[in-house]
N, C-alpha and C positions, 0 to 999 in steps of 0.2 A: 457384820463381818469382823473379825477377830484381827488382831493387830499383825498376825501372821499373814493371813492374806491381804492385807492392807498393804502392808510391804509388799507382797508379790505384784499385787498391783500397783505400785506404784514403781517397780523394777521396770516392766511392761509397758509405762506408759513411755520412761526414761528411756529401752530398747527401742519402742516409735520411734521416739522425737529424733536419738540419734541417725536411725535410718533417712528418717526422713533427712535431716537434715546431710547424712554420706551421697543422697541417690542427686539434693540441690545441687550440693559441690560437683559432684560430679559430673550429674549434665553441665555446670558451669563449665568445668576445664572441655567439655566436647564442645560449647559451642563457642567455643574464646578459639581451641584449636580448628575447629569449622569458618574462623572467620579467619581465621592468620593461614590457612594454608586451603582450606575447601573452595568453590565454588562461589562466586558470591551472585546468581542467578537467581533471581526467584522464581520461575519458570518452575510453572511445573510438571515431570518428566512424563513423555513422551505418552508413550503407553498406557498412560493413566487418563488421557485426553479421548471420549468418546468422539467416534468416527479420524483419532488420528493416521494419515497415511505413512501406510509402511513403504520402508526404502526399494521390498522387492518387487512392489505393485505400485511404484509410482508410474512408471510407465502409465502402465492401462488402466488408471484411475485421470491421472490427469489430459490421458492426450483426445484432441477437442480436431472433428476433420474441419471445424468453417472459424479455427482459429486465423488470422493474416499471418500470412508468409514476407520474413524477408523482401528484397525487388530480387526476382530471377529474371532471369533470361533462358533464350535456346541458343544448344553450343551444338551445333552438323549432331542436331538428331536428341536431343538430349537436356535434360532441362536443371541447372547449373546457380545456384543462389552467389548473388553479388557479394563476395566477401567486407569491402569495402563501406556497405550499407549504414553500416554503424557508425565508423569511421566521419566518413562525410557525412552524417549527422552531429556527431560532436565537435567538428572541425567549423561547421559552415558559417560561422555567425566571424570568424576569425578574418584579420586581413593576411593578402597572399602577394608574397615578395618571390618572381620568379626569376631564375637564374638558369639562363640561356646555351646549352651547350651546343658549340656549332663549328668549326673544320676553320681551317685557317685556309687562306687564299689561295700559298703556296698547295695547299694539298686539297684541291680542288677541283682537280685532271686524270679526265677519264684513265686510267694503267692502260687499256685497250685499245682508243684512235688519241687520246688527247685534248679530246674536246672538253672544255670548261663546263664542269658541274653545274645544274641550276637545282633551288628548293625542290623537291618532293612533296613534302610534308616534314605534320612535327609530333610525337608524343611526350605524353606526360609517363618520365620512368619511376616516380619515384615524389614522395610528400614526407618532408619533416618538420620537426615539432620545432622552433628555433626560440630560444630564449631572449631573450635580449633586457639586461642587468638593465639597474636603477642607475640614474647618472644626477650629479646636481651642477646648479648651475644660479649664477647670483640672480636675479630680476630685478635693476636699476630704475625706477619711478625719474623720468625726468620730467618737469611742468614749466613749461613755456608760461612769459609773463607777455603781454601786447599791451602797446600804449598809444595815443590819439595820437597823431602828428600834428594836427592843431591845434592838441589845447595843449602840448608838450610845451608851446613858448606863451601859452596864460600862471593868470596865479592858479589856474586850477587845473593842472594836469590829472589828467585818465591812464589811472594805469588795471590790467583788468588782469587776472591770473586765473589757467585751468585751474580747472577741481581734479585734486588726485581720492583716491582708494583711502578710507583709512586704516593706518594701520592696526595689525592684529594687537601685536604689544611693540610701546614706544622703543625705541632706542635697543632694540632687539633684532635678529635673524629672522625672530619667526617668522613661518609665513603659513596660509591655510594649508597649503597642502606639508611643508614638512610638520605641521606641530597633528595632521590628522595622519599621520606616517605615525610619529609616536605613539598616540592611542590607539591606532589600528593594530599595532604589534603585539604592545602592551594588556590590552583589550579582551584581542580578537582571538592575536594567536601564543598568546602566554608567555611573550619574550620579556624577562625583565630587561632594566638600563641599564644593567651592567653589560649584559649581553649584545643590546643593543650601540651602546657605548664601542664598542669592538665593531661590527659593521659600521657604524659612519667612521669610524678608521681606517678600515677596509676601501671603501668610496671616495678618502682627502681628507674629509673635515675634519679636528678635532674635539667634538662636542662629548661634554663631559654629562653623569648622570644627575647633577645636581639641577642643575640649565633644562636638561630636560623637563625632569622632577616640577622647575619651575612653572613649565612653559605648561604641562597639564594641568599645576593649580592654579595659575590665572589666569587662562582660558576659560578652564572650567567654570570658576567662579561669573566671570567679565560675560559668556557666553551662551553654554551650555543651562547652567545652574537656570535661569527664567524662561528658557527650553523646559526643563521639567519639571518648574513649578505650573505653568501651565497646563503642560500632562498632569501633572497631578488634577489638578480643577476638573481637566474633563475625567476624570477617571472618577472623582468622589461624586459626577451626573449619572455614571451607571448603574444599572442594579445589581453585577456579580462582582465581586472581588474575590479573589483568591491574594492566598497569605502564605508565609514562609518565613523564616529566618535562619542564617548559617554564623558560627565564629570564625571569627577576624581580630589579629594578635596587632594591637598597636603600643606600642616601643614607646610613645615621649605622652602617654596622657596625664593630666594634671590628677591625683591625688592616686593612682594608679599603680601598681608595681608594673614590667614589658612584660610576665607571662602570663596577667589576665586576662580573664576572655572581654571581647567586644562584641557587637552583634551588627553584620550584615541584614535588613531585613526587606524581605519584597514582595512588591504588590502588584498581581496583576489583572486584569477585565478579565471575564469570563466569558465562555462561546454566547452573545447575545448580539453577534448577527455585526458588530460595528467594528470598525476598525482597532487591533489590538493594542492596547497598552501596555508594558509591563515594565516599573520602576524602584528600585533601592531606594534604601535609606540609611546611613549609618546611625547606629548610637551605643552609646557606650555600654547598656546593660538589655537584660533579655527582661524589661520591667514590660508587663503590659498595653504601661500606660502610653507609650510610644506607639505604638497602633493607636490606641485611644487617639491619641493626638494627631498621627495624621489622618489617620481615618473620620474624623471629627467631619462631622454634618451629613454622614454618609448613611445615607436608608436605602435599605436592599439587605442580599442573603451574602454571607460571609464563607469562605469554603477554607477549611484549615485542618493543621494535623489536631493532633489530642493535649495540646498545650493550655495551661491552664490561664495563661495572661490574657486568652482571647474570649475570656468569658468577662472583661472588664469593660466592655464593648455592649454599649448600649442603643437602643429602638433599630436592631436588628435582627435574620434572624442567622444562626450558626449552621453552617452544614458541615457532618463530618469527613471523614477521610477512610472507603473498605479497605483501599489498598495498601494503610500505615495498621490496618486488622486483620487484614493475609497475614501481613508480613511476619508479625506477634505469632502467629498458628504457627506458619515456615519455619519460623527459629526455635520453637518447641516440636517439629516433628524428631524421631529419633534418627540417629547417624545411620546407623546400618542392620538391618533388616531383612530374613529369611523372604522371598516370595511367598513364603505360604505363612504370613504370618496375617492376622487382620491385621483388617486399616486401624491405627489409632486415631484416639479421639482429638489431637493436633492437622490431624490429613484431613479428619471429617470435616472440623471447622475451615479450614482452607480448603477443602472441594466446596461449602455455601457459598465463599467468594467468589471462588471461579465461576460458579451457577450463576453469580449475580453479572459477575464481567464476562459471562460467554452473552446474556442475554442481553445487555447494551449494547456487547457489539451488533447486534444482528440487529438494534434502534437504532443507528448513527444516522443511515439513510431517509429518516423520518422530519416529519415536520415538528418545533417543539409540542405544541396542540395537541397529535398523533404520538410526538415519545412519551408524554405524559399519563395519556390515557395506557398506551401499552404499560408501563410499566408499574400500573397501577393493577391492571391484567395478569402479568404475566412474573413480576418481582416482588410485589407484596406476598403472596403465599410463601413462596425460597426466605423472604424477612422474618413472616411469624414462625415457619418450621424455625429456622435460625432460633431463636429469643428462647422458644419452651425449648429447645435443644439444650439450651446455654443451662437456661434455669435447673434440670436436671441432670447437669450433670457433677459430677464429685473428680477433683480435684485436688491433689499437692499443695498447701500454701510455699508457697515460697518461689514452685519449682515454677517454668518456663510456660508452659500449657499456664500453667495457675494464675500471673501476669497476666497470658493472651486474655482468660476469661475474665480476669479484673478489671482489664483497659477496656474491652467491649460493651461489658455491664457498665463501665462509668460514663462511657460514651452515646451509649443507645440515644439520650435525650436528644444527640443531634443526626445521628446516622439514618434516619428515614426523612431529612427533611427536603434531602435534594427531590422527594416524589415531589413537589409542592410546585416545580417548575418543570418545563420538559429544557427549558434552557442550564438544567444545572447541571454537572458533573457528580458521578457515583463516586470519584476521589480526589484527590488535591495535587495530582501529577501535575494538572496544569502548572502549581506552581515549582512544585520540584526541578521540573525539567527548566525553567528558568533560572533557576538558580545556581545549577551545574553550570556553566560555565565559570562563572565564578569562582565554586570549588576546585573547578579547573583547574585556573589560575592561579588560584594561592598555593596549589601546590608548588608553582614555582615561583613566584616572590616571596610566598612564604609569611610577610607580614608587612603592614602597614605606618613609616614610621613617627607618621603625627597624627592628630585626629584632621587637618586641614588635606592629608594627602587620602585618607579614605574615605572623607565626603564626598569630592574631586574625583575618586575614583567611582562612588556611588552613582554621581551625576557622567561620568563616560560608559559608564557597565546599563546606565538609564535609557539610554540615547544607541547602544550597539542593538541593545535585545531590541528595543521596541523598533530599531530599523529591519533587524533581521526578522520578523514578527512579519514587518507590512511587505517586505520582498522587494527591501531596497539595496542596492551595494552599499554597504558597510562603511567602506573608506569614502565611498565615492560625496554618501550623508555626511559624514564629514565634517569633512572639506567644503559644502554647501553651507552648511552653517556658521563654521569659521568666514566661510567668504561674504555672506549674506547679513553676520548681525552686526559686526561693527558697525555699520553704516543704518543700519534699523530700530527707529528711534520706538523701539515695542517699553519704554519707561511712561512716554505718554499715548502709545497709542497700544496700547495690548495686544489691542486684535490682531493688529500686525505680525502674528506671532503663526497664525492660524495659517497665513503662507508656508510657513516654514515647518510644520508639522508636515510629518509623513506619511497621511490619505491624501495634499492637497496636491491638486492636477500642476502644478508646475513640480513639486516633486518628486510627485512620481514619471513624469514625463524626463527629467535629467536622471535621476537615480536609478530608475529602477533597472533591479538584478538580470 
């Protein structure tokens, strides 16, 4: 090859590299535009799902003559559905206050003969939902003292005082109900403390956000963290754990700028047939050593995304997340295509994932043993076909599709481990769903002021999400813990905490949603 041909080849390679760079940058711009202005849904378009219902034949397809109808009654020869059936079911557990609409005595005379009228009957005219605003009151504890009238005249008088419940915080107006309300509003309804401050003012009490923050931190440290520590011990005895992490900004952290990211880690139990446990753990970084410390002595399966920090875990079997692989292929799908255009490679990859999820949906009702057998029978061929297709795929380096392919290949060692046990999940969606309430709240309160506040938030979120997962009324359970923990000798008898767990009989009886 002479110098002229070599120069031409060099120019062609340069042009090709520049063209690839243009394509990657164009793809990046389209992806950013889609993230900002497009739909965030990752659902497959309905027309691409086999057997998907059409709006035009839905009535014919869904019609079932054996379907249970609402309550019906016969009215003058024809059947009429009772319109109140659904509403009565909705309000059946609410207390009722009746307002009697009666006539005045002077109006109870017959206009024809003047005879006094008697009650003929009564009817329900309408029902309304009444809202009763919260009100504040002071609870004053008054303790009685008793003396022995006989011993009082001796050198050894006998006096006895009645026992009183231990205060939540000494020399404070804080009560289990008021602190539980502050926690509920902030960590369930995502109402920042400065907004709660205005609500307290409207109710007639000037309660500063600094006081409320102090309530949360003190009560979390004294009463909620012992409960979350006990929950952690219970979690480490399980076989399956889901993990995830998300950034959180902490302003006053030693050695770090306020703009630096800290992280809230999440650990939750899997579908092992036992009561769910969901725990948050605040840490100043995303270093995998934090997961190692939290899951110390854990032996079992760990579900996670592709974050390499989880590779530091030892003596565990790591299970990958097919939802993350699917997301990579969804992001690589071209923005606009003509209806007659052939299916792109990104859509093919997404459809492989859809097929796996479709099979998983059909196996939900099976026992773990049956599910494991069916997975090997139905999903293993799909997995083998996917990896074979992936190996033979030629992609542009640096493109969205290229990143999806590289991500899938890097995660391959973990992606089939869910086949080892029928209790395992095909994705890490359980952890992502559990961490979502924190990310929603973060949009409202934006940051934590100190590491103490972030740690307290982790404890409250752990109690809130575990209570929710166990079917408890969250506010009632928070108040329950704050009511009983001050008088529980858990330091000397850790087993007493078992009676305060969300799955205990007493808690289920008093706090069930």
